[in-house]
C-alpha positions in Angstrom: 5.3 -38.1 -28.4 5.3 -37.1 -24.6 7.5 -38.8 -22.1 6.6 -39.4 -18.4 9.0 -36.4 -17.5 6.9 -34.1 -19.7 3.8 -35.0 -17.8 5.5 -34.7 -14.5 6.9 -31.1 -15.6 3.4 -30.3 -16.8 1.8 -31.3 -13.5 4.6 -29.4 -11.4 4.0 -26.3 -13.5 0.1 -26.5 -13.0 0.8 -26.9 -9.3 2.9 -23.8 -9.2 0.4 -21.8 -11.1 -2.4 -23.0 -8.7 -0.2 -22.0 -5.7 0.4 -18.5 -7.3 -3.2 -17.9 -8.1 -4.2 -18.9 -4.6 -1.5 -16.7 -3.2 -2.9 -13.6 -5.2 -6.4 -14.4 -4.0 -5.4 -14.7 -0.3 -3.3 -11.7 -0.4 -6.4 -9.7 -1.7 -8.5 -11.2 1.0 -6.0 -10.5 3.5 -5.9 -6.8 2.6 -9.7 -6.6 2.7 -9.7 -8.2 6.3 -7.0 -5.8 7.4 -9.0 -3.0 6.1 -12.2 -4.2 7.8 -10.2 -4.7 11.2 -8.7 -1.2 10.9 -12.1 0.3 10.1 -13.7 -1.5 13.0 -11.1 -0.2 15.4 -11.6 3.3 14.2 -15.3 3.1 14.3 -15.4 1.7 17.9 -13.0 4.6 19.0 -14.9 7.2 17.1 -18.4 6.0 18.3 -17.0 6.0 21.9 -15.9 9.6 21.6 -19.1 10.6 19.9 -21.3 9.0 22.7 -19.1 10.8 25.3 -19.5 14.1 23.4 -23.3 13.7 23.1 -23.6 12.8 26.9 -21.9 16.2 27.5 -24.4 18.3 25.5 -26.5 20.6 27.7 -28.9 22.2 25.2 -30.2 22.3 21.7 -27.6 24.8 20.5 -24.8 22.4 21.7 -26.6 19.4 20.2 -26.8 21.1 16.8 -23.1 22.4 17.0 -22.0 19.0 17.7 -23.8 17.4 14.8 -22.2 20.0 12.5 -18.9 19.2 13.9 -19.4 15.5 13.5 -20.8 15.4 10.0 -17.6 16.1 7.9 -15.3 13.7 9.6 -17.9 10.9 9.0 -18.1 11.8 5.4 -14.3 12.0 5.1 -14.0 8.7 6.8 -16.5 7.1 4.4 -14.6 8.5 1.3 -11.4 7.3 2.7 -12.8 3.8 3.2 -14.3 3.8 -0.3 -10.8 4.8 -1.7 -9.0 2.1 0.4 -11.4 -0.5 -1.1 -11.1 0.6 -4.5 -7.2 0.5 -4.2 -7.2 -3.1 -2.7 -9.6 -4.1 -5.4 -7.7 -2.6 -8.2 -4.3 -3.9 -7.0 -5.9 -7.4 -6.6 -7.5 -7.1 -10.0 -4.1 -6.0 -11.6 -2.3 -8.9 -10.0 -4.9 -11.4 -11.3 -4.9 -9.7 -14.7 -1.1 -10.0 -15.1 -1.4 -13.7 -14.0 -3.9 -14.4 -16.7 -1.9 -12.5 -19.3 1.1 -14.5 -18.5 -0.9 -17.7 -18.8 -2.2 -16.6 -22.3 1.4 -15.8 -23.4 2.6 -19.0 -22.1 -0.1 -21.1 -23.7 0.4 -19.3 -27.1 4.2 -20.0 -26.8 3.4 -23.7 -26.0 0.9 -23.9 -28.9 3.7 -22.5 -31.4 6.2 -24.9 -30.0 3.9 -27.9 -30.3 3.1 -26.8 -33.9 6.8 -26.7 -34.7 7.3 -30.2 -33.4 4.2 -31.3 -35.3 5.7 -29.8 -38.6 8.8 -31.9 -38.2 6.7 -35.0 -38.2 3.9 -33.8 -40.6 3.9 -34.8 -44.4 5.3 -32.5 -46.9 3.2 -29.6 -47.9 1.6 -29.2 -44.5 3.9 -26.2 -43.7 1.3 -23.9 -45.2 -1.4 -25.1 -42.8 0.9 -24.7 -39.7 2.0 -21.4 -41.0 -1.6 -20.3 -41.2 -2.3 -21.5 -37.7 0.8 -19.7 -36.3 -0.5 -16.6 -38.0 -3.9 -17.1 -36.4 -2.3 -17.6 -33.0 -0.2 -14.4 -33.3 -3.2 -12.4 -34.5 -5.4 -13.7 -31.7 -2.6 -12.9 -29.1 -2.3 -9.3 -30.4 -6.1 -8.9 -30.4 -6.3 -10.2 -26.9 -3.5 -7.8 -25.8 -5.3 -4.8 -27.3 -8.7 -5.9 -25.7 -7.0 -6.5 -22.3 -5.2 -3.0 -22.4 -8.6 -1.3 -23.5 -10.6 -3.0 -20.8 -8.0 -2.1 -18.1 -8.2 1.6 -19.2 -12.0 1.7 -19.5 -12.4 0.0 -16.1 -9.9 2.2 -14.3 -11.5 5.4 -15.8 -15.0 4.3 -14.8 -13.9 3.3 -11.3 -11.9 6.6 -10.9 -14.9 8.7 -12.2 -17.2 6.7 -9.7 -15.0 7.6 -6.8 -14.8 11.2 -7.8 -18.5 11.5 -8.4 -19.2 9.9 -4.8 -16.8 12.2 -3.2 -18.4 15.3 -4.9 -21.9 14.0 -3.9 -20.9 13.4 -0.3 -19.4 16.8 0.0 -22.4 18.4 -1.4 -24.7 16.4 1.0 -22.4 17.6 3.7 -22.9 21.1 2.7 -26.6 20.8 2.6 -26.6 19.1 6.0 -24.6 21.9 7.5 -26.9 24.5 5.9 -30.0 22.7 7.3 -28.4 22.3 10.7 -27.6 26.1 10.8 -31.1 27.0 9.8 -32.5 24.7 12.6 -30.1 26.2 15.1 -31.2 29.8 14.1 -34.8 28.8 14.4 -34.2 27.2 17.7 -32.6 30.3 19.0 
């Protein structure tokens, strides 16, 4: 039923799929590593500037003012990093999802093709069974497609809501920190 060339073609196709999957995964890792390296460079630079600024502080008022000045950029940087991580994760997940969807579609087409070949060699009257199996495959593929699209939408909505909530909370916390710092500065004066 299968020739040696069929097995060789199948092996080659599987190798290409493995290489593509590895490429997607490595691309995601590379983006995360680049993000971490950029963040490390920025943090080193920011911490050096902050240490110098604290070394130049002469009194409590200056210290409190510097704290207020530094709090918002730190929160903004944290939110930016969170958004970048979310974007890298989302894009990698989308690439992997597209790969899996392609494999499901390819598998379904292969199954239908195999069923068509089997019908040609099957005894008379088996067309009904094969037709039922084809219908089941089409129904399963449609259900998978619907579930996959719904899952993508729900995951995206939850992630975006989480990022928005974190941003709102961080800004509120920064506002409270500034208010507390002002009260402390007023009390110290």
